[in-house]
Backbone as ProteinMPNN parsed JSONL, in Angstrom:
{"seq_chain_A": "MNPLVPLSPADVAARLKAGAAVLIDVREPDEHAREHIAGAVTAPLSAFESADLGLKPGKDVIFMCRSGNRTAGNCDRLAARIDGPSHVLAGGLDAWKKAGLPVVADRKQPLELMRQVQMAAGGLILLGGALGVMVHPGFWGISAFVGAGLFVAGATGFCGMARLLAIMPWNRRMKRV", "coords_chain_A": {"N_chain_A": [[-31.896, -20.753, 27.356], [-28.917, -22.522, 28.261], [-25.456, -21.704, 27.605], [-22.891, -22.491, 28.804], [-21.457, -25.029, 29.824], [-21.621, -27.518, 31.805], [-18.988, -29.375, 33.89], [-17.423, -31.672, 35.514], [-15.48, -31.671, 38.302], [-13.357, -33.938, 38.731], [-13.278, -33.368, 35.079], [-12.436, -30.796, 35.012], [-10.411, -30.706, 36.586], [-8.869, -32.521, 35.354], [-8.151, -31.328, 32.25], [-7.193, -28.526, 33.566], [-4.774, -29.687, 34.066], [-3.348, -31.218, 31.998], [-3.14, -28.987, 31.071], [-4.37, -27.642, 28.989], [-6.641, -25.566, 29.284], [-8.493, -22.37, 30.745], [-9.077, -21.477, 33.604], [-11.395, -19.599, 35.554], [-12.082, -17.743, 37.675], [-14.332, -16.334, 38.656], [-15.548, -15.279, 41.464], [-15.678, -12.74, 44.435], [-12.426, -10.455, 45.174], [-11.92, -11.07, 47.691], [-12.904, -13.709, 48.845], [-11.78, -14.576, 46.875], [-9.045, -14.1, 47.876], [-9.275, -15.674, 49.724], [-9.708, -18.551, 49.16], [-8.893, -20.846, 46.737], [-8.532, -22.23, 43.757], [-5.34, -23.225, 42.531], [-3.597, -21.73, 39.918], [-5.699, -20.15, 38.737], [-8.026, -17.534, 37.443], [-8.331, -14.049, 38.304], [-12.007, -13.15, 38.652], [-13.709, -11.104, 39.077], [-17.471, -10.641, 39.038], [-18.227, -8.184, 39.573], [-16.739, -6.362, 38.618], [-16.868, -7.612, 35.971], [-16.686, -6.969, 32.955], [-15.088, -5.123, 31.975], [-12.674, -6.881, 33.155], [-9.519, -8.667, 32.948], [-9.104, -11.532, 30.643], [-6.957, -13.035, 31.146], [-6.789, -14.978, 28.232], [-6.291, -17.364, 26.443], [-5.048, -18.576, 22.695], [-6.593, -21.624, 22.024], [-7.455, -22.971, 24.211], [-9.66, -24.499, 26.373], [-12.087, -22.502, 27.783], [-13.309, -22.138, 31.178], [-16.045, -21.48, 33.346], [-16.362, -20.896, 37.164], [-17.451, -20.453, 40.452], [-18.39, -20.069, 44.327], [-20.325, -22.244, 44.598], [-21.786, -22.835, 41.85], [-23.837, -21.305, 41.624], [-23.985, -18.742, 41.332], [-22.451, -18.579, 38.714], [-24.574, -19.556, 37.221], [-26.214, -18.389, 36.996], [-25.563, -15.879, 35.794], [-25.066, -16.8, 32.91], [-24.994, -16.288, 30.195], [-23.856, -13.35, 29.9], [-22.004, -14.297, 31.05], [-20.517, -15.883, 28.127], [-21.144, -14.122, 26.788], [-18.377, -12.595, 26.769], [-16.442, -14.926, 24.896], [-15.323, -16.527, 22.209], [-16.303, -18.849, 20.941], [-16.967, -22.189, 22.046], [-17.478, -22.343, 25.825], [-17.058, -23.176, 29.025], [-18.634, -24.716, 32.646], [-17.801, -25.417, 36.305], [-19.402, -27.671, 36.84], [-20.917, -27.584, 40.326], [-19.528, -25.607, 41.458], [-16.859, -24.047, 43.591], [-16.847, -25.867, 45.693], [-17.716, -28.388, 45.476], [-15.768, -29.067, 43.573], [-13.712, -28.978, 46.358], [-14.693, -30.731, 48.061], [-14.402, -33.087, 46.549], [-11.986, -33.712, 46.835], [-10.624, -32.787, 45.216], [-7.312, -30.304, 45.395], [-6.576, -26.8, 47.077], [-5.825, -23.366, 47.189], [-5.354, -22.091, 49.89], [-5.987, -19.167, 52.12], [-6.305, -18.984, 54.769], [-5.525, -16.783, 57.369], [-6.307, -14.898, 56.365], [-9.308, -12.324, 55.788], [-12.744, -13.619, 56.409], [-15.172, -13.661, 53.981], [-16.169, -10.857, 52.77], [-19.289, -9.909, 52.625], [-19.82, -12.286, 54.299], [-19.118, -11.559, 56.617], [-20.872, -9.706, 57.055], [-23.321, -10.492, 57.223], [-23.277, -11.364, 59.15], [-22.402, -9.77, 61.007], [-25.699, -8.333, 60.049], [-27.686, -10.057, 61.343], [-26.306, -10.447, 64.286], [-26.819, -8.381, 64.956], [-29.947, -8.165, 64.947], [-30.727, -9.68, 66.572], [-29.184, -9.683, 69.2], [-31.156, -6.613, 69.323], [-33.659, -7.935, 69.128], [-33.585, -9.09, 71.196], [-32.787, -7.463, 73.563], [-35.037, -5.339, 73.58], [-36.94, -7.686, 74.644], [-36.251, -8.913, 77.5], [-35.031, -5.908, 78.203], [-36.076, -3.355, 76.97], [-38.489, -1.841, 75.307], [-37.57, -0.26, 72.977], [-35.526, -0.921, 72.401], [-35.685, -3.194, 70.119], [-35.803, -1.393, 67.767], [-33.198, -1.266, 67.032], [-33.13, -3.771, 65.299], [-35.513, -2.979, 64.038], [-34.385, -0.615, 62.665], [-31.347, -1.985, 61.411], [-33.09, -3.962, 59.842], [-33.602, -2.111, 57.84], [-31.525, -1.721, 56.416], [-30.774, -2.85, 55.557], [-33.393, -3.455, 53.484], [-33.054, -0.938, 52.34], [-30.087, -1.848, 50.599], [-30.742, -4.271, 49.72], [-32.056, -2.901, 47.908], [-31.0, -0.527, 46.189], [-28.599, -1.97, 45.42], [-26.468, -0.617, 47.442], [-24.744, -1.013, 49.912], [-24.781, -0.252, 53.38], [-23.535, -1.384, 56.37], [-21.709, -3.295, 54.745], [-19.58, -1.751, 53.76], [-18.572, -0.179, 55.608], [-17.925, -2.281, 57.277], [-15.739, -2.821, 55.023], [-13.62, -0.804, 55.487], [-12.864, -1.95, 58.165], [-9.82, -2.604, 60.492], [-9.069, -5.319, 60.123], [-9.931, -5.929, 58.028], [-8.829, -5.027, 56.012], [-5.802, -5.512, 55.729], [-6.219, -7.417, 53.621], [-5.228, -9.467, 52.131], [-4.401, -8.971, 48.361], [-4.733, -10.005, 44.869]], "CA_chain_A": [[-31.076, -21.692, 27.444], [-27.555, -22.092, 28.896], [-24.544, -21.783, 27.067], [-22.294, -22.406, 29.579], [-21.245, -26.323, 29.448], [-21.231, -28.263, 32.891], [-17.991, -30.016, 33.649], [-17.088, -32.363, 36.539], [-14.29, -31.198, 38.766], [-12.196, -34.565, 37.668], [-12.867, -33.312, 34.476], [-12.124, -30.01, 34.696], [-8.928, -30.706, 36.927], [-7.324, -33.348, 33.783], [-8.049, -29.986, 31.621], [-6.699, -27.823, 34.627], [-3.804, -30.245, 34.294], [-2.522, -30.779, 30.765], [-2.154, -27.288, 29.981], [-5.819, -27.101, 28.356], [-7.746, -24.773, 29.726], [-8.052, -21.851, 31.584], [-10.019, -21.289, 34.589], [-11.7, -17.998, 35.475], [-13.158, -16.997, 39.285], [-15.846, -15.41, 39.105], [-15.637, -14.619, 42.479], [-14.652, -11.251, 44.506], [-10.999, -11.165, 45.282], [-11.683, -11.12, 48.976], [-13.355, -15.069, 48.705], [-10.545, -15.475, 46.085], [-7.647, -14.066, 48.383], [-9.46, -16.602, 50.901], [-9.052, -20.485, 49.108], [-9.041, -20.367, 45.523], [-7.607, -23.04, 42.497], [-4.267, -23.101, 41.687], [-3.853, -20.976, 39.015], [-6.913, -19.409, 38.556], [-7.558, -16.47, 36.603], [-9.848, -14.085, 39.045], [-12.345, -11.906, 36.752], [-15.07, -11.367, 39.339], [-19.134, -10.546, 38.516], [-18.676, -7.011, 39.521], [-15.645, -5.578, 37.368], [-16.114, -8.516, 34.86], [-16.709, -6.703, 31.592], [-13.261, -4.891, 32.075], [-11.5, -7.951, 33.98], [-8.174, -9.199, 31.787], [-9.9, -13.387, 31.324], [-6.009, -14.078, 30.567], [-7.089, -16.335, 27.353], [-5.042, -18.7, 25.018], [-6.043, -19.597, 22.722], [-6.589, -23.478, 21.585], [-7.204, -23.228, 25.303], [-10.928, -24.248, 26.706], [-12.261, -21.611, 29.205], [-14.253, -22.382, 32.343], [-16.261, -20.695, 34.38], [-16.264, -20.902, 38.188], [-17.532, -19.526, 41.427], [-18.518, -20.99, 45.25], [-21.111, -23.473, 44.533], [-22.071, -23.055, 41.245], [-25.26, -20.456, 41.362], [-22.9, -17.385, 40.351], [-21.919, -18.879, 37.014], [-25.263, -20.422, 36.09], [-27.275, -16.968, 37.293], [-25.223, -14.817, 34.251], [-24.121, -17.692, 32.275], [-25.34, -15.594, 29.382], [-23.123, -12.226, 30.446], [-20.388, -14.885, 30.577], [-20.089, -16.297, 27.484], [-20.575, -13.686, 25.717], [-17.271, -12.491, 26.007], [-15.91, -16.088, 25.636], [-15.536, -16.624, 20.969], [-16.365, -20.084, 21.264], [-17.518, -22.862, 23.447], [-17.52, -22.137, 26.965], [-17.735, -24.429, 30.398], [-18.503, -24.334, 34.303], [-17.176, -26.009, 37.178], [-20.694, -28.083, 37.886], [-20.869, -27.146, 41.541], [-18.048, -24.732, 41.941], [-15.409, -24.113, 44.162], [-17.413, -26.191, 46.997], [-17.541, -29.994, 44.367], [-14.376, -29.04, 44.109], [-13.904, -29.336, 47.788], [-16.203, -32.649, 48.386], [-14.155, -34.294, 45.501], [-10.89, -33.949, 47.298], [-9.24, -31.358, 45.082], [-6.633, -29.647, 46.807], [-8.011, -25.6, 46.971], [-4.556, -22.48, 47.926], [-5.943, -21.47, 51.644], [-5.334, -18.43, 53.329], [-7.259, -18.769, 56.174], [-5.139, -15.819, 57.642], [-7.887, -13.644, 55.406], [-10.919, -12.247, 56.684], [-13.83, -13.68, 55.621], [-16.014, -12.934, 52.606], [-17.535, -8.934, 53.197], [-20.071, -10.339, 53.049], [-19.968, -13.095, 55.352], [-18.827, -10.528, 57.693], [-22.666, -7.935, 56.767], [-24.52, -11.356, 57.156], [-22.96, -11.997, 60.675], [-23.078, -8.855, 62.573], [-26.763, -7.682, 60.503], [-27.787, -10.894, 62.358], [-25.925, -10.172, 65.327], [-27.156, -6.31, 65.806], [-31.355, -8.508, 65.375], [-30.882, -10.956, 67.296], [-29.429, -7.63, 70.285], [-31.969, -5.807, 69.152], [-34.731, -8.626, 69.852], [-33.589, -9.93, 73.045], [-32.677, -6.512, 73.957], [-36.543, -5.355, 73.391], [-37.86, -7.912, 75.209], [-35.558, -8.087, 78.507], [-34.911, -4.721, 79.02], [-36.523, -2.006, 77.285], [-39.408, -2.536, 73.584], [-37.124, 0.492, 72.424], [-34.021, -2.147, 71.381], [-36.77, -3.559, 69.064], [-35.907, 0.178, 67.307], [-31.8, -1.595, 66.375], [-33.524, -4.396, 64.836], [-35.811, -2.112, 62.715], [-32.797, -0.412, 61.748], [-30.607, -3.197, 60.606], [-34.214, -4.425, 58.792], [-34.456, -1.286, 56.724], [-30.671, -1.146, 56.075], [-30.568, -4.179, 54.678], [-33.571, -3.163, 52.529], [-32.694, -0.475, 51.054], [-29.279, -2.455, 50.302], [-31.619, -4.646, 48.182], [-33.582, -2.491, 46.277], [-29.941, 0.102, 45.655], [-27.308, -1.908, 46.08], [-25.633, 0.39, 48.185], [-24.805, -2.015, 51.356], [-23.445, 0.69, 53.989], [-22.48, -1.696, 56.523], [-20.105, -3.207, 53.531], [-18.482, -0.083, 52.956], [-18.086, 0.403, 56.791], [-16.423, -3.59, 57.55], [-14.319, -2.517, 54.258], [-12.78, -0.625, 55.675], [-11.98, -1.879, 59.721], [-8.827, -3.052, 60.322], [-9.101, -6.745, 59.864], [-10.059, -6.269, 56.202], [-7.581, -3.467, 55.297], [-4.945, -6.335, 55.598], [-6.118, -8.595, 52.684], [-3.942, -9.368, 50.225], [-4.864, -8.478, 46.842], [-4.081, -11.494, 44.199]], "C_chain_A": [[-28.996, -21.482, 27.432], [-26.136, -22.256, 28.017], [-23.561, -22.173, 27.463], [-22.207, -24.532, 29.014], [-20.512, -27.458, 30.754], [-20.003, -29.199, 32.175], [-17.732, -30.382, 35.16], [-15.802, -31.479, 37.57], [-13.216, -32.29, 38.391], [-11.626, -34.017, 36.025], [-12.016, -31.778, 34.351], [-9.996, -29.909, 35.824], [-8.09, -31.089, 36.23], [-7.741, -32.181, 33.322], [-6.773, -29.284, 32.268], [-4.616, -27.828, 33.656], [-2.552, -31.182, 33.191], [-2.806, -29.977, 30.152], [-3.234, -26.711, 29.193], [-6.858, -26.112, 28.34], [-7.521, -23.786, 30.459], [-8.713, -21.336, 32.635], [-10.099, -19.734, 35.396], [-12.596, -17.957, 36.833], [-13.749, -16.193, 38.845], [-16.548, -14.015, 40.742], [-15.519, -12.889, 43.148], [-13.528, -11.415, 44.616], [-10.271, -11.082, 47.088], [-12.026, -12.583, 49.578], [-12.42, -15.638, 47.976], [-8.811, -15.535, 46.509], [-7.847, -15.591, 49.57], [-8.911, -17.966, 50.327], [-9.492, -19.772, 47.375], [-8.459, -21.713, 44.706], [-6.423, -22.631, 42.316], [-4.53, -22.982, 40.487], [-4.693, -20.473, 38.359], [-7.204, -18.114, 38.082], [-9.081, -15.335, 37.871], [-10.457, -12.6, 38.509], [-13.266, -11.942, 37.962], [-15.996, -10.513, 38.942], [-19.18, -8.74, 38.252], [-17.665, -6.111, 38.608], [-15.845, -6.458, 36.223], [-15.86, -7.781, 32.756], [-15.308, -5.982, 30.357], [-12.041, -5.688, 32.695], [-10.821, -8.259, 32.215], [-8.795, -10.653, 31.786], [-8.303, -14.108, 31.148], [-6.294, -15.167, 29.492], [-5.891, -16.694, 26.265], [-6.228, -19.07, 24.669], [-5.642, -20.973, 22.523], [-7.109, -23.787, 23.664], [-8.711, -23.306, 25.637], [-11.395, -22.896, 27.952], [-13.251, -22.121, 30.134], [-14.135, -21.537, 33.164], [-16.1, -21.44, 36.074], [-16.453, -20.172, 39.702], [-17.692, -20.377, 42.595], [-18.866, -21.813, 45.392], [-22.138, -23.488, 42.839], [-23.737, -22.393, 40.323], [-24.941, -19.204, 40.647], [-23.188, -17.472, 38.59], [-23.524, -18.454, 36.375], [-26.595, -19.316, 36.276], [-26.554, -15.766, 35.838], [-24.133, -15.879, 33.382], [-24.439, -16.908, 30.881], [-24.185, -14.408, 29.091], [-21.846, -12.966, 29.773], [-19.923, -15.679, 29.527], [-20.146, -15.166, 26.447], [-19.904, -12.956, 25.376], [-15.902, -13.788, 26.082], [-16.695, -16.113, 23.827], [-15.254, -18.288, 21.728], [-17.321, -20.529, 22.413], [-16.932, -22.477, 24.871], [-17.824, -22.919, 27.966], [-17.861, -23.807, 31.531], [-18.505, -25.196, 34.543], [-17.853, -25.999, 37.692], [-20.441, -28.241, 39.422], [-20.368, -26.142, 42.563], [-17.16, -24.892, 42.76], [-15.875, -25.903, 45.714], [-17.389, -27.836, 46.473], [-16.41, -30.036, 44.147], [-13.352, -29.734, 45.042], [-13.933, -31.265, 47.833], [-15.184, -33.357, 47.308], [-12.072, -34.347, 45.743], [-10.056, -33.625, 46.003], [-8.487, -30.791, 46.44], [-6.794, -28.029, 45.756], [-5.584, -24.86, 47.539], [-5.383, -21.907, 49.667], [-5.387, -21.072, 52.258], [-6.024, -18.181, 54.755], [-6.387, -17.832, 57.702], [-6.14, -14.699, 56.893], [-8.576, -13.322, 56.256], [-11.117, -12.704, 55.767], [-14.223, -12.93, 54.972], [-16.745, -11.406, 53.238], [-18.998, -9.679, 53.522], [-21.209, -11.844, 53.494], [-20.263, -12.254, 56.262], [-20.709, -9.583, 58.0], [-23.832, -9.514, 57.706], [-24.735, -11.303, 58.835], [-22.974, -10.74, 61.708], [-24.591, -8.489, 62.108], [-27.412, -8.871, 61.298], [-27.573, -10.819, 63.845], [-27.129, -9.186, 65.979], [-29.168, -6.882, 66.235], [-31.716, -8.784, 66.097], [-30.809, -10.073, 68.718], [-30.685, -6.998, 70.443], [-33.397, -6.553, 69.724], [-34.488, -9.469, 70.983], [-33.694, -8.958, 73.862], [-34.189, -6.054, 74.791], [-37.196, -6.064, 74.168], [-37.265, -8.096, 76.907], [-35.107, -6.604, 78.976], [-35.732, -3.747, 78.89], [-37.174, -2.55, 75.897], [-38.418, -1.306, 72.919], [-36.614, -0.232, 71.569], [-34.33, -2.43, 70.553], [-36.132, -2.202, 67.752], [-34.216, -0.608, 65.803], [-32.43, -2.833, 65.441], [-34.479, -4.184, 64.003], [-34.939, -1.953, 61.732], [-32.024, -1.125, 60.479], [-31.527, -3.561, 59.166], [-33.886, -3.515, 57.77], [-33.35, -0.841, 56.123], [-30.845, -1.747, 54.683], [-31.711, -4.122, 53.148], [-33.251, -2.497, 51.722], [-31.065, -1.26, 50.507], [-29.826, -3.349, 49.151], [-32.17, -4.245, 46.956], [-32.414, -1.257, 45.436], [-28.762, -0.567, 45.312], [-26.193, -1.118, 46.646], [-25.63, -0.803, 50.163], [-23.678, -0.449, 52.532], [-22.785, 0.131, 55.145], [-21.059, -2.533, 56.027], [-18.843, -2.596, 53.458], [-17.876, 0.075, 54.784], [-17.208, -1.08, 57.135], [-15.634, -3.502, 56.475], [-13.208, -1.511, 55.469], [-12.556, -0.382, 57.646], [-10.436, -2.512, 59.882], [-8.532, -4.425, 59.95], [-8.965, -6.811, 57.797], [-8.973, -5.408, 55.191], [-5.73, -4.831, 55.266], [-5.234, -7.394, 54.422], [-5.665, -8.193, 51.864], [-4.277, -9.931, 49.152], [-4.444, -9.719, 45.872], [-5.073, -10.601, 43.026]], "O_chain_A": [[-28.203, -20.716, 26.885], [-25.916, -23.457, 27.861], [-22.823, -22.406, 26.505], [-22.797, -25.072, 28.079], [-19.409, -28.006, 30.744], [-19.825, -29.606, 31.027], [-17.813, -29.491, 36.006], [-15.389, -30.445, 37.046], [-12.211, -31.886, 37.806], [-10.469, -34.047, 35.605], [-11.028, -31.694, 33.621], [-8.946, -29.288, 35.659], [-6.952, -30.635, 36.114], [-7.793, -31.515, 34.355], [-5.638, -29.344, 31.796], [-3.826, -27.035, 33.144], [-1.426, -31.609, 33.445], [-2.829, -29.943, 28.922], [-3.184, -25.563, 28.75], [-7.739, -25.935, 27.499], [-6.446, -23.85, 31.056], [-9.005, -20.199, 32.266], [-9.175, -18.987, 35.717], [-13.808, -18.173, 36.809], [-13.271, -15.064, 38.732], [-17.214, -13.005, 40.97], [-15.299, -11.944, 42.39], [-13.153, -12.521, 44.229], [-9.141, -11.051, 47.575], [-11.563, -12.826, 50.692], [-12.08, -16.813, 48.113], [-7.861, -16.206, 46.105], [-6.96, -16.294, 50.056], [-7.911, -18.502, 50.803], [-10.078, -18.756, 47.001], [-7.689, -22.293, 45.471], [-6.354, -21.488, 41.866], [-5.332, -23.669, 39.856], [-4.421, -20.3, 37.171], [-6.307, -17.362, 38.464], [-10.231, -15.686, 38.136], [-9.934, -11.543, 38.158], [-13.8, -13.051, 37.989], [-15.551, -9.487, 38.428], [-19.748, -8.11, 37.359], [-18.094, -5.163, 37.95], [-15.055, -6.23, 35.307], [-15.147, -8.107, 31.807], [-14.87, -6.071, 29.21], [-10.86, -5.346, 32.754], [-11.239, -8.169, 31.06], [-9.046, -11.089, 32.909], [-8.18, -15.328, 31.034], [-6.036, -16.319, 29.84], [-4.97, -16.215, 25.603], [-7.311, -19.449, 25.116], [-4.529, -21.415, 22.808], [-6.99, -24.906, 24.163], [-9.316, -22.292, 25.29], [-10.691, -22.653, 28.932], [-14.206, -22.632, 29.548], [-13.178, -20.954, 33.674], [-15.688, -22.6, 36.094], [-15.601, -19.361, 40.066], [-17.285, -21.521, 42.389], [-18.282, -22.592, 46.145], [-23.156, -24.179, 42.795], [-24.368, -22.663, 39.3], [-25.483, -18.747, 39.641], [-23.773, -16.827, 37.721], [-23.8, -17.591, 35.542], [-27.709, -19.455, 35.77], [-27.241, -15.025, 35.135], [-22.912, -15.813, 33.245], [-23.427, -17.241, 30.264], [-23.58, -14.525, 28.026], [-21.104, -12.728, 28.82], [-18.887, -16.292, 29.787], [-19.429, -15.149, 25.447], [-20.019, -12.393, 24.288], [-14.899, -13.801, 26.795], [-17.896, -15.902, 23.656], [-14.469, -18.717, 22.574], [-18.024, -19.934, 23.23], [-15.713, -22.31, 24.889], [-18.929, -23.458, 27.9], [-17.439, -22.666, 31.718], [-18.912, -26.103, 33.816], [-17.999, -25.27, 38.674], [-19.662, -29.145, 39.723], [-20.574, -25.9, 43.752], [-16.554, -25.963, 42.728], [-15.099, -26.629, 46.334], [-16.929, -28.575, 47.344], [-15.808, -31.057, 44.483], [-12.52, -30.609, 44.798], [-13.378, -32.353, 47.68], [-15.354, -34.574, 47.375], [-11.209, -34.851, 45.025], [-8.96, -34.143, 45.788], [-8.713, -30.758, 47.649], [-6.987, -27.896, 44.548], [-4.605, -25.489, 47.941], [-5.973, -20.83, 49.759], [-4.518, -21.589, 52.961], [-6.104, -17.211, 55.508], [-6.611, -18.177, 58.862], [-6.464, -13.624, 57.396], [-8.613, -13.821, 57.381], [-10.531, -12.671, 54.685], [-13.961, -11.728, 55.017], [-17.678, -11.196, 54.013], [-19.539, -9.871, 54.611], [-22.354, -12.245, 53.283], [-21.39, -12.103, 56.735], [-21.305, -9.101, 58.962], [-24.759, -9.412, 58.509], [-25.748, -11.236, 59.531], [-23.413, -10.719, 62.857], [-25.3, -8.241, 63.084], [-27.812, -8.338, 62.333], [-28.495, -11.079, 64.619], [-27.905, -9.213, 66.934], [-29.772, -6.437, 67.211], [-32.807, -8.475, 66.576], [-31.819, -9.745, 69.341], [-31.233, -6.85, 71.536], [-34.133, -6.004, 70.544], [-35.171, -10.353, 71.501], [-34.426, -9.081, 74.845], [-34.494, -6.237, 75.969], [-38.168, -5.49, 74.658], [-37.869, -7.36, 77.688], [-34.877, -6.344, 80.157], [-36.229, -3.148, 79.843], [-36.644, -3.5, 75.321], [-38.606, -1.521, 71.722], [-36.911, -0.352, 70.381], [-33.549, -2.164, 69.639], [-36.243, -2.655, 66.612], [-34.125, -0.55, 64.577], [-31.855, -2.645, 64.368], [-34.581, -5.012, 63.098], [-34.67, -2.508, 60.667], [-32.036, -0.971, 59.257], [-31.152, -3.536, 57.994], [-33.844, -4.029, 56.652], [-33.458, 0.13, 55.374], [-30.972, -1.434, 53.499], [-31.332, -4.506, 52.041], [-33.069, -2.851, 50.557], [-31.109, -0.908, 49.328], [-29.506, -3.254, 47.966], [-32.52, -4.658, 45.85], [-32.687, -0.959, 44.274], [-27.831, 0.123, 44.897], [-25.063, -1.106, 46.158], [-26.414, -1.037, 51.083], [-22.546, 0.028, 52.447], [-21.682, 0.609, 55.41], [-19.924, -2.537, 56.504], [-17.659, -2.832, 53.214], [-16.726, 0.456, 55.004], [-15.982, -1.041, 57.246], [-14.574, -4.096, 56.672], [-12.175, -1.855, 56.042], [-12.272, 0.636, 58.277], [-10.093, -2.983, 58.798], [-7.474, -4.538, 59.331], [-8.34, -7.361, 56.89], [-8.605, -5.348, 54.017], [-4.728, -4.549, 54.607], [-4.383, -8.276, 54.305], [-5.578, -7.209, 51.13], [-4.438, -11.135, 48.952], [-3.634, -10.47, 46.416], [-5.236, -11.047, 41.89]]}, "name": "protein", "num_of_chains": 1, "seq": "MNPLVPLSPADVAARLKAGAAVLIDVREPDEHAREHIAGAVTAPLSAFESADLGLKPGKDVIFMCRSGNRTAGNCDRLAARIDGPSHVLAGGLDAWKKAGLPVVADRKQPLELMRQVQMAAGGLILLGGALGVMVHPGFWGISAFVGAGLFVAGATGFCGMARLLAIMPWNRRMKRV"}
């Protein structure tokens, strides 16, 4: 059973405009810094249990993420922090933008860290494959190494590539919100 009641972007916008709701963005800080709905409280899933949700008595609580998948996959965990009914922005930020509703965007912020990991891993795998075919089969080891790293990241939750990318100069200038 899903304890979060879905609301359309138009319904959420109306409740926010009326001051009748608190919108909680469960995406990670790097995602929120790049693009978010004005007034959304950031409470990333990675630290959700200790996050200050900014709840106010008498206001609806509405959770959101990028596509709605993270909120749907964590609905019990999210609802457990709320006394009373809680809601989810159906379709997340993607649906909000598709409905033509405004977002606060800072394109100077770096891409989300997981997108950077996906781009770097994909690029290295392609490079290893291409060099393995065109130069020497030993270059296939690059692809194997990256594949092993992705497996370890999935199995343990530790992603060395994400840690490395996080300390790169373009990621250190991320605005904290």
